[in-house]
Biotite code that builds the C-alpha atoms (Angstrom):
import biotite.structure as struc

atoms = struc.array([
    struc.Atom([-0.151, 0.003, -0.003], chain_id="A", res_id=1, res_name="MET", atom_name="CA", element="C"),
    struc.Atom([1.065, 3.703, -0.820], chain_id="A", res_id=2, res_name="SER", atom_name="CA", element="C"),
    struc.Atom([2.544, 5.626, 1.915], chain_id="A", res_id=3, res_name="LYS", atom_name="CA", element="C"),
    struc.Atom([0.218, 8.502, 0.278], chain_id="A", res_id=4, res_name="LEU", atom_name="CA", element="C"),
    struc.Atom([-2.962, 6.482, 1.068], chain_id="A", res_id=5, res_name="GLY", atom_name="CA", element="C"),
    struc.Atom([-5.037, 8.521, 3.264], chain_id="A", res_id=6, res_name="GLY", atom_name="CA", element="C"),
    struc.Atom([-2.986, 11.525, 3.098], chain_id="A", res_id=7, res_name="GLN", atom_name="CA", element="C"),
    struc.Atom([-4.675, 15.130, 2.661], chain_id="A", res_id=8, res_name="HIS", atom_name="CA", element="C"),
    struc.Atom([-2.884, 16.942, 0.112], chain_id="A", res_id=9, res_name="VAL", atom_name="CA", element="C"),
    struc.Atom([-3.386, 20.768, -0.743], chain_id="A", res_id=10, res_name="LEU", atom_name="CA", element="C"),
    struc.Atom([-1.743, 21.634, -4.112], chain_id="A", res_id=11, res_name="ILE", atom_name="CA", element="C"),
    struc.Atom([-1.580, 24.478, -6.144], chain_id="A", res_id=12, res_name="THR", atom_name="CA", element="C"),
    struc.Atom([-1.478, 25.194, -9.950], chain_id="A", res_id=13, res_name="GLY", atom_name="CA", element="C"),
    struc.Atom([-3.410, 21.750, -10.688], chain_id="A", res_id=14, res_name="ALA", atom_name="CA", element="C"),
    struc.Atom([-5.709, 22.944, -13.349], chain_id="A", res_id=15, res_name="SER", atom_name="CA", element="C"),
    struc.Atom([-3.230, 21.505, -15.978], chain_id="A", res_id=16, res_name="SER", atom_name="CA", element="C"),
    struc.Atom([0.143, 20.394, -16.774], chain_id="A", res_id=17, res_name="GLY", atom_name="CA", element="C"),
    struc.Atom([2.240, 19.042, -13.798], chain_id="A", res_id=18, res_name="ILE", atom_name="CA", element="C"),
    struc.Atom([-0.265, 20.051, -11.289], chain_id="A", res_id=19, res_name="GLY", atom_name="CA", element="C"),
    struc.Atom([-3.007, 17.978, -12.716], chain_id="A", res_id=20, res_name="ALA", atom_name="CA", element="C"),
    struc.Atom([-0.699, 15.065, -13.167], chain_id="A", res_id=21, res_name="ALA", atom_name="CA", element="C"),
    struc.Atom([0.349, 15.224, -9.772], chain_id="A", res_id=22, res_name="VAL", atom_name="CA", element="C"),
    struc.Atom([-3.151, 15.451, -8.723], chain_id="A", res_id=23, res_name="SER", atom_name="CA", element="C"),
    struc.Atom([-4.011, 12.219, -10.556], chain_id="A", res_id=24, res_name="LYS", atom_name="CA", element="C"),
    struc.Atom([-0.994, 10.300, -9.394], chain_id="A", res_id=25, res_name="GLU", atom_name="CA", element="C"),
    struc.Atom([-1.894, 11.041, -5.481], chain_id="A", res_id=26, res_name="LEU", atom_name="CA", element="C"),
    struc.Atom([-5.273, 10.331, -5.956], chain_id="A", res_id=27, res_name="GLU", atom_name="CA", element="C"),
    struc.Atom([-4.422, 6.601, -7.858], chain_id="A", res_id=28, res_name="ARG", atom_name="CA", element="C"),
    struc.Atom([-2.000, 6.321, -4.885], chain_id="A", res_id=29, res_name="ARG", atom_name="CA", element="C"),
    struc.Atom([-4.959, 7.013, -2.282], chain_id="A", res_id=30, res_name="GLY", atom_name="CA", element="C"),
    struc.Atom([-4.509, 10.673, -1.254], chain_id="A", res_id=31, res_name="ALA", atom_name="CA", element="C"),
    struc.Atom([-7.462, 12.876, -0.918], chain_id="A", res_id=32, res_name="ARG", atom_name="CA", element="C"),
    struc.Atom([-6.786, 16.094, -2.949], chain_id="A", res_id=33, res_name="ILE", atom_name="CA", element="C"),
    struc.Atom([-7.710, 19.823, -2.833], chain_id="A", res_id=34, res_name="GLU", atom_name="CA", element="C"),
    struc.Atom([-6.302, 22.036, -5.385], chain_id="A", res_id=35, res_name="SER", atom_name="CA", element="C"),
    struc.Atom([-6.095, 26.046, -5.372], chain_id="A", res_id=36, res_name="ILE", atom_name="CA", element="C"),
    struc.Atom([-5.694, 27.450, -9.062], chain_id="A", res_id=37, res_name="SER", atom_name="CA", element="C"),
    struc.Atom([-7.053, 30.358, -11.141], chain_id="A", res_id=38, res_name="ARG", atom_name="CA", element="C"),
    struc.Atom([-9.285, 27.746, -13.444], chain_id="A", res_id=39, res_name="ARG", atom_name="CA", element="C"),
    struc.Atom([-9.992, 24.428, -11.206], chain_id="A", res_id=40, res_name="ALA", atom_name="CA", element="C"),
    struc.Atom([-10.289, 23.442, -7.746], chain_id="A", res_id=41, res_name="GLY", atom_name="CA", element="C"),
    struc.Atom([-10.862, 26.467, -5.156], chain_id="A", res_id=42, res_name="ILE", atom_name="CA", element="C"),
    struc.Atom([-10.408, 29.259, -7.535], chain_id="A", res_id=43, res_name="ARG", atom_name="CA", element="C"),
    struc.Atom([-8.300, 32.235, -6.711], chain_id="A", res_id=44, res_name="ALA", atom_name="CA", element="C"),
    struc.Atom([-5.181, 34.552, -8.033], chain_id="A", res_id=45, res_name="ASP", atom_name="CA", element="C"),
    struc.Atom([-2.310, 33.370, -5.854], chain_id="A", res_id=46, res_name="LEU", atom_name="CA", element="C"),
    struc.Atom([-0.627, 36.563, -6.505], chain_id="A", res_id=47, res_name="ALA", atom_name="CA", element="C"),
    struc.Atom([-3.641, 38.172, -4.349], chain_id="A", res_id=48, res_name="LEU", atom_name="CA", element="C"),
    struc.Atom([-2.650, 37.654, -0.505], chain_id="A", res_id=49, res_name="PRO", atom_name="CA", element="C"),
    struc.Atom([-6.422, 38.130, 0.289], chain_id="A", res_id=50, res_name="ALA", atom_name="CA", element="C"),
    struc.Atom([-7.609, 35.482, -2.200], chain_id="A", res_id=51, res_name="GLU", atom_name="CA", element="C"),
    struc.Atom([-4.624, 33.216, -1.006], chain_id="A", res_id=52, res_name="ARG", atom_name="CA", element="C"),
    struc.Atom([-5.940, 33.230, 2.572], chain_id="A", res_id=53, res_name="ALA", atom_name="CA", element="C"),
    struc.Atom([-9.283, 32.888, 1.839], chain_id="A", res_id=54, res_name="GLN", atom_name="CA", element="C"),
    struc.Atom([-8.516, 30.199, -0.484], chain_id="A", res_id=55, res_name="ALA", atom_name="CA", element="C"),
    struc.Atom([-6.109, 27.803, 2.357], chain_id="A", res_id=56, res_name="PHE", atom_name="CA", element="C"),
    struc.Atom([-9.062, 28.197, 4.822], chain_id="A", res_id=57, res_name="ASP", atom_name="CA", element="C"),
    struc.Atom([-11.443, 26.867, 2.695], chain_id="A", res_id=58, res_name="GLU", atom_name="CA", element="C"),
    struc.Atom([-9.220, 23.896, 1.640], chain_id="A", res_id=59, res_name="ALA", atom_name="CA", element="C"),
    struc.Atom([-8.411, 23.639, 5.169], chain_id="A", res_id=60, res_name="LEU", atom_name="CA", element="C"),
    struc.Atom([-12.198, 23.402, 5.867], chain_id="A", res_id=61, res_name="ARG", atom_name="CA", element="C"),
    struc.Atom([-12.789, 20.818, 3.036], chain_id="A", res_id=62, res_name="ARG", atom_name="CA", element="C"),
    struc.Atom([-9.801, 18.565, 4.192], chain_id="A", res_id=63, res_name="LEU", atom_name="CA", element="C"),
    struc.Atom([-9.895, 18.812, 7.845], chain_id="A", res_id=64, res_name="GLY", atom_name="CA", element="C"),
    struc.Atom([-6.160, 18.866, 8.021], chain_id="A", res_id=65, res_name="HIS", atom_name="CA", element="C"),
    struc.Atom([-3.236, 19.046, 5.637], chain_id="A", res_id=66, res_name="ILE", atom_name="CA", element="C"),
    struc.Atom([-0.647, 16.302, 5.712], chain_id="A", res_id=67, res_name="ASP", atom_name="CA", element="C"),
    struc.Atom([1.163, 17.495, 2.305], chain_id="A", res_id=68, res_name="VAL", atom_name="CA", element="C"),
    struc.Atom([1.359, 21.170, 0.850], chain_id="A", res_id=69, res_name="LEU", atom_name="CA", element="C"),
    struc.Atom([2.400, 21.295, -2.662], chain_id="A", res_id=70, res_name="ILE", atom_name="CA", element="C"),
    struc.Atom([3.568, 24.455, -3.713], chain_id="A", res_id=71, res_name="ASN", atom_name="CA", element="C"),
    struc.Atom([3.433, 23.899, -7.491], chain_id="A", res_id=72, res_name="ASN", atom_name="CA", element="C"),
    struc.Atom([2.038, 26.996, -9.081], chain_id="A", res_id=73, res_name="ALA", atom_name="CA", element="C"),
    struc.Atom([4.488, 29.328, -11.105], chain_id="A", res_id=74, res_name="GLY", atom_name="CA", element="C"),
    struc.Atom([4.666, 32.175, -13.807], chain_id="A", res_id=75, res_name="ALA", atom_name="CA", element="C"),
    struc.Atom([7.490, 33.103, -16.024], chain_id="A", res_id=76, res_name="GLY", atom_name="CA", element="C"),
    struc.Atom([8.619, 35.655, -18.408], chain_id="A", res_id=77, res_name="ALA", atom_name="CA", element="C"),
    struc.Atom([11.059, 35.387, -21.455], chain_id="A", res_id=78, res_name="TYR", atom_name="CA", element="C"),
    struc.Atom([13.051, 38.705, -21.248], chain_id="A", res_id=79, res_name="ALA", atom_name="CA", element="C"),
    struc.Atom([16.360, 39.855, -20.797], chain_id="A", res_id=80, res_name="PRO", atom_name="CA", element="C"),
    struc.Atom([16.864, 40.596, -17.174], chain_id="A", res_id=81, res_name="SER", atom_name="CA", element="C"),
    struc.Atom([18.141, 44.473, -18.033], chain_id="A", res_id=82, res_name="TRP", atom_name="CA", element="C"),
    struc.Atom([15.090, 45.343, -19.872], chain_id="A", res_id=83, res_name="ARG", atom_name="CA", element="C"),
    struc.Atom([12.606, 42.900, -18.180], chain_id="A", res_id=84, res_name="ALA", atom_name="CA", element="C"),
    struc.Atom([8.877, 44.883, -17.058], chain_id="A", res_id=85, res_name="ASN", atom_name="CA", element="C"),
    struc.Atom([9.476, 45.076, -13.500], chain_id="A", res_id=86, res_name="LEU", atom_name="CA", element="C"),
    struc.Atom([5.728, 44.928, -12.517], chain_id="A", res_id=87, res_name="ASP", atom_name="CA", element="C"),
    struc.Atom([5.668, 41.421, -14.448], chain_id="A", res_id=88, res_name="GLU", atom_name="CA", element="C"),
    struc.Atom([8.890, 40.627, -12.370], chain_id="A", res_id=89, res_name="ALA", atom_name="CA", element="C"),
    struc.Atom([7.190, 41.346, -9.082], chain_id="A", res_id=90, res_name="ARG", atom_name="CA", element="C"),
    struc.Atom([4.114, 39.533, -10.045], chain_id="A", res_id=91, res_name="LEU", atom_name="CA", element="C"),
    struc.Atom([6.299, 36.507, -10.919], chain_id="A", res_id=92, res_name="MET", atom_name="CA", element="C"),
    struc.Atom([7.791, 36.799, -7.484], chain_id="A", res_id=93, res_name="PHE", atom_name="CA", element="C"),
    struc.Atom([4.575, 36.824, -5.733], chain_id="A", res_id=94, res_name="GLU", atom_name="CA", element="C"),
    struc.Atom([3.485, 33.771, -7.214], chain_id="A", res_id=95, res_name="ILE", atom_name="CA", element="C"),
    struc.Atom([6.791, 31.876, -7.431], chain_id="A", res_id=96, res_name="ASN", atom_name="CA", element="C"),
    struc.Atom([7.998, 32.780, -3.984], chain_id="A", res_id=97, res_name="LEU", atom_name="CA", element="C"),
    struc.Atom([5.825, 34.796, -1.862], chain_id="A", res_id=98, res_name="PHE", atom_name="CA", element="C"),
    struc.Atom([2.537, 32.414, -2.326], chain_id="A", res_id=99, res_name="ALA", atom_name="CA", element="C"),
    struc.Atom([4.967, 29.416, -1.376], chain_id="A", res_id=100, res_name="ALA", atom_name="CA", element="C"),
    struc.Atom([5.939, 31.148, 1.822], chain_id="A", res_id=101, res_name="ILE", atom_name="CA", element="C"),
    struc.Atom([2.606, 32.194, 2.569], chain_id="A", res_id=102, res_name="ASP", atom_name="CA", element="C"),
    struc.Atom([0.746, 28.999, 2.045], chain_id="A", res_id=103, res_name="LEU", atom_name="CA", element="C"),
    struc.Atom([3.673, 27.165, 4.045], chain_id="A", res_id=104, res_name="THR", atom_name="CA", element="C"),
    struc.Atom([3.409, 29.428, 6.849], chain_id="A", res_id=105, res_name="GLN", atom_name="CA", element="C"),
    struc.Atom([-0.447, 28.833, 7.119], chain_id="A", res_id=106, res_name="ARG", atom_name="CA", element="C"),
    struc.Atom([0.203, 24.932, 6.833], chain_id="A", res_id=107, res_name="ALA", atom_name="CA", element="C"),
    struc.Atom([3.159, 24.417, 9.024], chain_id="A", res_id=108, res_name="VAL", atom_name="CA", element="C"),
    struc.Atom([1.516, 25.003, 12.429], chain_id="A", res_id=109, res_name="PRO", atom_name="CA", element="C"),
    struc.Atom([-0.913, 22.316, 11.959], chain_id="A", res_id=110, res_name="GLY", atom_name="CA", element="C"),
    struc.Atom([1.508, 19.937, 10.751], chain_id="A", res_id=111, res_name="MET", atom_name="CA", element="C"),
    struc.Atom([3.971, 21.056, 14.005], chain_id="A", res_id=112, res_name="LEU", atom_name="CA", element="C"),
    struc.Atom([0.766, 20.097, 16.361], chain_id="A", res_id=113, res_name="ALA", atom_name="CA", element="C"),
    struc.Atom([0.398, 16.776, 14.586], chain_id="A", res_id=114, res_name="ARG", atom_name="CA", element="C"),
    struc.Atom([4.529, 16.212, 14.404], chain_id="A", res_id=115, res_name="LYS", atom_name="CA", element="C"),
    struc.Atom([3.806, 14.810, 10.822], chain_id="A", res_id=116, res_name="ALA", atom_name="CA", element="C"),
    struc.Atom([3.596, 16.598, 7.769], chain_id="A", res_id=117, res_name="GLY", atom_name="CA", element="C"),
    struc.Atom([5.534, 17.401, 4.165], chain_id="A", res_id=118, res_name="HIS", atom_name="CA", element="C"),
    struc.Atom([6.297, 20.593, 2.347], chain_id="A", res_id=119, res_name="ILE", atom_name="CA", element="C"),
    struc.Atom([6.780, 20.354, -1.321], chain_id="A", res_id=120, res_name="VAL", atom_name="CA", element="C"),
    struc.Atom([8.075, 22.989, -3.303], chain_id="A", res_id=121, res_name="ASN", atom_name="CA", element="C"),
    struc.Atom([8.324, 22.878, -6.967], chain_id="A", res_id=122, res_name="VAL", atom_name="CA", element="C"),
    struc.Atom([10.957, 24.883, -8.433], chain_id="A", res_id=123, res_name="ALA", atom_name="CA", element="C"),
    struc.Atom([12.915, 24.066, -11.561], chain_id="A", res_id=124, res_name="SER", atom_name="CA", element="C"),
    struc.Atom([16.640, 23.095, -12.914], chain_id="A", res_id=125, res_name="ILE", atom_name="CA", element="C"),
    struc.Atom([16.530, 27.051, -13.534], chain_id="A", res_id=126, res_name="ALA", atom_name="CA", element="C"),
    struc.Atom([17.110, 27.370, -9.589], chain_id="A", res_id=127, res_name="SER", atom_name="CA", element="C"),
    struc.Atom([20.135, 25.717, -9.911], chain_id="A", res_id=128, res_name="LYS", atom_name="CA", element="C"),
    struc.Atom([21.446, 26.510, -13.359], chain_id="A", res_id=129, res_name="VAL", atom_name="CA", element="C"),
    struc.Atom([20.672, 30.162, -14.360], chain_id="A", res_id=130, res_name="THR", atom_name="CA", element="C"),
    struc.Atom([18.949, 30.179, -18.019], chain_id="A", res_id=131, res_name="LEU", atom_name="CA", element="C"),
    struc.Atom([20.014, 33.274, -19.689], chain_id="A", res_id=132, res_name="PRO", atom_name="CA", element="C"),
    struc.Atom([16.593, 33.586, -21.445], chain_id="A", res_id=133, res_name="TRP", atom_name="CA", element="C"),
    struc.Atom([14.715, 33.165, -18.336], chain_id="A", res_id=134, res_name="PHE", atom_name="CA", element="C"),
    struc.Atom([17.102, 35.038, -15.790], chain_id="A", res_id=135, res_name="THR", atom_name="CA", element="C"),
    struc.Atom([14.450, 36.335, -13.453], chain_id="A", res_id=136, res_name="LEU", atom_name="CA", element="C"),
    struc.Atom([12.145, 33.290, -13.416], chain_id="A", res_id=137, res_name="TYR", atom_name="CA", element="C"),
    struc.Atom([15.645, 31.619, -12.604], chain_id="A", res_id=138, res_name="SER", atom_name="CA", element="C"),
    struc.Atom([16.171, 34.080, -9.434], chain_id="A", res_id=139, res_name="ALA", atom_name="CA", element="C"),
    struc.Atom([12.781, 33.656, -8.023], chain_id="A", res_id=140, res_name="SER", atom_name="CA", element="C"),
    struc.Atom([13.020, 29.742, -8.369], chain_id="A", res_id=141, res_name="LYS", atom_name="CA", element="C"),
    struc.Atom([16.447, 30.265, -6.934], chain_id="A", res_id=142, res_name="ALA", atom_name="CA", element="C"),
    struc.Atom([15.003, 32.170, -3.817], chain_id="A", res_id=143, res_name="ALA", atom_name="CA", element="C"),
    struc.Atom([12.564, 29.325, -3.743], chain_id="A", res_id=144, res_name="LEU", atom_name="CA", element="C"),
    struc.Atom([15.160, 26.672, -3.210], chain_id="A", res_id=145, res_name="GLU", atom_name="CA", element="C"),
    struc.Atom([16.901, 28.689, -0.821], chain_id="A", res_id=146, res_name="ALA", atom_name="CA", element="C"),
    struc.Atom([13.649, 28.949, 1.322], chain_id="A", res_id=147, res_name="PHE", atom_name="CA", element="C"),
    struc.Atom([13.142, 25.240, 1.262], chain_id="A", res_id=148, res_name="SER", atom_name="CA", element="C"),
    struc.Atom([16.798, 24.595, 2.242], chain_id="A", res_id=149, res_name="SER", atom_name="CA", element="C"),
    struc.Atom([16.704, 26.783, 5.175], chain_id="A", res_id=150, res_name="GLY", atom_name="CA", element="C"),
    struc.Atom([12.917, 25.483, 6.004], chain_id="A", res_id=151, res_name="LEU", atom_name="CA", element="C"),
    struc.Atom([14.448, 21.992, 5.880], chain_id="A", res_id=152, res_name="ARG", atom_name="CA", element="C"),
    struc.Atom([16.817, 22.702, 8.583], chain_id="A", res_id=153, res_name="VAL", atom_name="CA", element="C"),
    struc.Atom([14.292, 24.454, 10.695], chain_id="A", res_id=154, res_name="GLU", atom_name="CA", element="C"),
    struc.Atom([11.964, 21.845, 10.591], chain_id="A", res_id=155, res_name="LEU", atom_name="CA", element="C"),
    struc.Atom([14.591, 19.385, 11.436], chain_id="A", res_id=156, res_name="ARG", atom_name="CA", element="C"),
    struc.Atom([13.429, 16.676, 14.228], chain_id="A", res_id=157, res_name="ARG", atom_name="CA", element="C"),
    struc.Atom([9.868, 18.087, 13.911], chain_id="A", res_id=158, res_name="THR", atom_name="CA", element="C"),
    struc.Atom([8.356, 15.471, 11.872], chain_id="A", res_id=159, res_name="GLY", atom_name="CA", element="C"),
    struc.Atom([8.046, 17.734, 9.063], chain_id="A", res_id=160, res_name="VAL", atom_name="CA", element="C"),
    struc.Atom([9.781, 16.953, 5.722], chain_id="A", res_id=161, res_name="GLY", atom_name="CA", element="C"),
    struc.Atom([10.765, 19.493, 2.884], chain_id="A", res_id=162, res_name="VAL", atom_name="CA", element="C"),
    struc.Atom([11.157, 18.169, -0.465], chain_id="A", res_id=163, res_name="THR", atom_name="CA", element="C"),
    struc.Atom([12.601, 20.412, -3.324], chain_id="A", res_id=164, res_name="LEU", atom_name="CA", element="C"),
    struc.Atom([11.466, 19.510, -6.965], chain_id="A", res_id=165, res_name="VAL", atom_name="CA", element="C"),
    struc.Atom([13.348, 20.670, -10.019], chain_id="A", res_id=166, res_name="CYS", atom_name="CA", element="C"),
    struc.Atom([12.115, 19.571, -13.155], chain_id="A", res_id=167, res_name="PRO", atom_name="CA", element="C"),
    struc.Atom([13.660, 20.303, -16.563], chain_id="A", res_id=168, res_name="GLY", atom_name="CA", element="C"),
    struc.Atom([11.814, 20.713, -19.805], chain_id="A", res_id=169, res_name="TYR", atom_name="CA", element="C"),
    struc.Atom([8.613, 19.450, -19.695], chain_id="A", res_id=170, res_name="VAL", atom_name="CA", element="C"),
    struc.Atom([5.839, 18.837, -22.257], chain_id="A", res_id=171, res_name="LYS", atom_name="CA", element="C"),
    struc.Atom([3.339, 21.172, -20.938], chain_id="A", res_id=172, res_name="THR", atom_name="CA", element="C"),
    struc.Atom([1.601, 24.450, -22.202], chain_id="A", res_id=173, res_name="ASN", atom_name="CA", element="C"),
    struc.Atom([3.829, 26.843, -19.858], chain_id="A", res_id=174, res_name="PHE", atom_name="CA", element="C"),
    struc.Atom([5.796, 28.233, -22.521], chain_id="A", res_id=175, res_name="GLN", atom_name="CA", element="C"),
    struc.Atom([2.610, 29.287, -24.186], chain_id="A", res_id=176, res_name="SER", atom_name="CA", element="C"),
    struc.Atom([1.172, 30.569, -20.945], chain_id="A", res_id=177, res_name="SER", atom_name="CA", element="C"),
    struc.Atom([4.377, 33.025, -20.035], chain_id="A", res_id=178, res_name="VAL", atom_name="CA", element="C"),
    struc.Atom([3.395, 36.455, -18.934], chain_id="A", res_id=179, res_name="LEU", atom_name="CA", element="C"),
    struc.Atom([5.490, 37.766, -21.817], chain_id="A", res_id=180, res_name="SER", atom_name="CA", element="C"),
    struc.Atom([7.992, 36.781, -24.376], chain_id="A", res_id=181, res_name="GLY", atom_name="CA", element="C"),
    struc.Atom([8.697, 33.877, -26.317], chain_id="A", res_id=182, res_name="THR", atom_name="CA", element="C"),
    struc.Atom([11.159, 31.057, -25.967], chain_id="A", res_id=183, res_name="VAL", atom_name="CA", element="C"),
    struc.Atom([14.258, 31.091, -28.186], chain_id="A", res_id=184, res_name="PRO", atom_name="CA", element="C"),
    struc.Atom([13.718, 29.137, -31.193], chain_id="A", res_id=185, res_name="PRO", atom_name="CA", element="C"),
    struc.Atom([16.669, 26.952, -30.718], chain_id="A", res_id=186, res_name="ARG", atom_name="CA", element="C"),
    struc.Atom([15.104, 25.751, -26.966], chain_id="A", res_id=187, res_name="LEU", atom_name="CA", element="C"),
    struc.Atom([11.755, 25.293, -28.698], chain_id="A", res_id=188, res_name="ALA", atom_name="CA", element="C"),
    struc.Atom([12.426, 22.829, -30.989], chain_id="A", res_id=189, res_name="HIS", atom_name="CA", element="C"),
    struc.Atom([14.988, 21.147, -28.284], chain_id="A", res_id=190, res_name="SER", atom_name="CA", element="C"),
    struc.Atom([13.237, 18.010, -26.721], chain_id="A", res_id=191, res_name="LYS", atom_name="CA", element="C"),
    struc.Atom([16.047, 15.730, -26.498], chain_id="A", res_id=192, res_name="ARG", atom_name="CA", element="C"),
    struc.Atom([15.857, 15.512, -22.211], chain_id="A", res_id=193, res_name="PHE", atom_name="CA", element="C"),
    struc.Atom([11.962, 16.492, -22.112], chain_id="A", res_id=194, res_name="ALA", atom_name="CA", element="C"),
    struc.Atom([9.619, 14.884, -19.735], chain_id="A", res_id=195, res_name="SER", atom_name="CA", element="C"),
    struc.Atom([6.146, 14.223, -19.610], chain_id="A", res_id=196, res_name="THR", atom_name="CA", element="C"),
    struc.Atom([4.113, 15.558, -16.841], chain_id="A", res_id=197, res_name="PRO", atom_name="CA", element="C"),
    struc.Atom([3.357, 11.995, -15.800], chain_id="A", res_id=198, res_name="GLU", atom_name="CA", element="C"),
    struc.Atom([6.657, 11.176, -15.384], chain_id="A", res_id=199, res_name="ARG", atom_name="CA", element="C"),
    struc.Atom([7.330, 14.081, -13.086], chain_id="A", res_id=200, res_name="VAL", atom_name="CA", element="C"),
    struc.Atom([4.374, 13.382, -11.313], chain_id="A", res_id=201, res_name="ALA", atom_name="CA", element="C"),
    struc.Atom([5.560, 9.955, -10.610], chain_id="A", res_id=202, res_name="ALA", atom_name="CA", element="C"),
    struc.Atom([8.755, 11.082, -9.376], chain_id="A", res_id=203, res_name="ALA", atom_name="CA", element="C"),
    struc.Atom([7.055, 13.466, -7.017], chain_id="A", res_id=204, res_name="ILE", atom_name="CA", element="C"),
    struc.Atom([5.041, 11.335, -5.454], chain_id="A", res_id=205, res_name="ALA", atom_name="CA", element="C"),
    struc.Atom([7.591, 8.697, -5.005], chain_id="A", res_id=206, res_name="ASP", atom_name="CA", element="C"),
    struc.Atom([9.831, 11.590, -3.644], chain_id="A", res_id=207, res_name="GLY", atom_name="CA", element="C"),
    struc.Atom([7.444, 12.396, -1.030], chain_id="A", res_id=208, res_name="ILE", atom_name="CA", element="C"),
    struc.Atom([7.020, 8.790, -0.211], chain_id="A", res_id=209, res_name="GLU", atom_name="CA", element="C"),
    struc.Atom([10.539, 8.255, 0.695], chain_id="A", res_id=210, res_name="ARG", atom_name="CA", element="C"),
    struc.Atom([10.662, 12.226, 2.079], chain_id="A", res_id=211, res_name="ARG", atom_name="CA", element="C"),
    struc.Atom([13.558, 13.049, -0.630], chain_id="A", res_id=212, res_name="ALA", atom_name="CA", element="C"),
    struc.Atom([15.683, 16.272, -0.133], chain_id="A", res_id=213, res_name="ARG", atom_name="CA", element="C"),
    struc.Atom([15.543, 16.748, -3.852], chain_id="A", res_id=214, res_name="THR", atom_name="CA", element="C"),
    struc.Atom([13.848, 15.410, -7.018], chain_id="A", res_id=215, res_name="VAL", atom_name="CA", element="C"),
    struc.Atom([15.440, 16.494, -10.170], chain_id="A", res_id=216, res_name="LEU", atom_name="CA", element="C"),
    struc.Atom([13.885, 15.262, -13.271], chain_id="A", res_id=217, res_name="ILE", atom_name="CA", element="C"),
    struc.Atom([15.382, 13.596, -15.579], chain_id="A", res_id=218, res_name="PRO", atom_name="CA", element="C"),
    struc.Atom([17.735, 12.311, -12.755], chain_id="A", res_id=219, res_name="GLY", atom_name="CA", element="C"),
    struc.Atom([20.841, 11.660, -14.764], chain_id="A", res_id=220, res_name="LEU", atom_name="CA", element="C"),
    struc.Atom([20.842, 14.193, -17.439], chain_id="A", res_id=221, res_name="ALA", atom_name="CA", element="C"),
    struc.Atom([19.763, 16.649, -15.077], chain_id="A", res_id=222, res_name="GLY", atom_name="CA", element="C"),
    struc.Atom([22.386, 16.169, -12.311], chain_id="A", res_id=223, res_name="TRP", atom_name="CA", element="C"),
    struc.Atom([25.108, 15.949, -15.058], chain_id="A", res_id=224, res_name="SER", atom_name="CA", element="C"),
    struc.Atom([24.007, 19.407, -16.482], chain_id="A", res_id=225, res_name="PHE", atom_name="CA", element="C"),
    struc.Atom([24.374, 20.774, -12.724], chain_id="A", res_id=226, res_name="VAL", atom_name="CA", element="C"),
    struc.Atom([27.458, 19.245, -12.233], chain_id="A", res_id=227, res_name="ALA", atom_name="CA", element="C"),
    struc.Atom([28.945, 20.705, -15.249], chain_id="A", res_id=228, res_name="ALA", atom_name="CA", element="C"),
    struc.Atom([27.577, 24.078, -14.814], chain_id="A", res_id=229, res_name="SER", atom_name="CA", element="C"),
    struc.Atom([29.920, 23.890, -11.419], chain_id="A", res_id=230, res_name="LYS", atom_name="CA", element="C"),
    struc.Atom([32.938, 21.731, -12.852], chain_id="A", res_id=231, res_name="LEU", atom_name="CA", element="C"),
    struc.Atom([32.969, 23.863, -16.185], chain_id="A", res_id=232, res_name="LEU", atom_name="CA", element="C"),
    struc.Atom([30.851, 27.232, -15.967], chain_id="A", res_id=233, res_name="PRO", atom_name="CA", element="C"),
    struc.Atom([32.535, 28.710, -19.054], chain_id="A", res_id=234, res_name="SER", atom_name="CA", element="C"),
    struc.Atom([31.781, 25.803, -21.022], chain_id="A", res_id=235, res_name="LEU", atom_name="CA", element="C"),
    struc.Atom([27.926, 26.054, -20.052], chain_id="A", res_id=236, res_name="ILE", atom_name="CA", element="C"),
    struc.Atom([27.748, 29.631, -20.226], chain_id="A", res_id=237, res_name="ASP", atom_name="CA", element="C"),
    struc.Atom([28.586, 29.228, -23.676], chain_id="A", res_id=238, res_name="ALA", atom_name="CA", element="C"),
    struc.Atom([26.483, 26.693, -24.649], chain_id="A", res_id=239, res_name="ARG", atom_name="CA", element="C"),
    struc.Atom([23.449, 28.531, -23.073], chain_id="A", res_id=240, res_name="LEU", atom_name="CA", element="C"),
    struc.Atom([24.335, 31.908, -24.956], chain_id="A", res_id=241, res_name="GLY", atom_name="CA", element="C"),
    struc.Atom([24.209, 29.750, -27.972], chain_id="A", res_id=242, res_name="ALA", atom_name="CA", element="C"),
    struc.Atom([20.807, 28.295, -27.257], chain_id="A", res_id=243, res_name="MET", atom_name="CA", element="C"),
    struc.Atom([19.575, 31.776, -26.157], chain_id="A", res_id=244, res_name="MET", atom_name="CA", element="C"),
    struc.Atom([21.026, 33.385, -29.501], chain_id="A", res_id=245, res_name="GLU", atom_name="CA", element="C"),
    struc.Atom([20.157, 30.451, -31.828], chain_id="A", res_id=246, res_name="GLY", atom_name="CA", element="C"),
    struc.Atom([23.508, 30.559, -33.286], chain_id="A", res_id=247, res_name="ASP", atom_name="CA", element="C"),
    struc.Atom([24.388, 26.723, -34.386], chain_id="A", res_id=248, res_name="ASP", atom_name="CA", element="C"),
    struc.Atom([28.146, 27.499, -34.894], chain_id="A", res_id=249, res_name="ASP", atom_name="CA", element="C"),
    struc.Atom([28.982, 27.032, -30.900], chain_id="A", res_id=250, res_name="HIS", atom_name="CA", element="C"),
])
């Protein structure tokens, strides 16, 4: 029997893509799900603190208590950081970072009272390697990773675990629903290491069950990329620059 059987789970951004796939996977493993998103479940704009608060309270009322919080909702924008729209950047940080912090602060006290629980923050491989066509998105996800790392230590020995999820390229409609801009053409046609939402969902569910620190998808290719960025930064910078510029000579 799955360790997720009977668990009460709240997930954000579950109307499509990774969030929808995670909801289905966890339900298949026996979890009870409530979701907060703009188009499905408990409807709320997670960029607005008042709507976040109301949505969380409604989810808690429906679930009774929350065993697992999955902060999955995210927003992105394709623009050079030096000329990015700052209002869009603030909105992106509100959704990618502050909504996760807010909901975590609301969920953790109940978990501490029960001496059990799990926080899952869905970041990105861009939180570990800055993508130059996605610099401010990378910054927001890197901040989410730092929050997750500190939170894990703060909650050590309380029974509350923290898992950071870092997907690479996933076949969803994320690229078509960004706040602004378009993905570089060379990247748009690069699907060598693409994952499906279902594969990511299974990896997240497995990660929760084993209380993993980090879930990176795809595993071997993803960790190899991260390691190369630390060991051979100039080479990775050149490769990322070539992808951003669409220069096939690099």
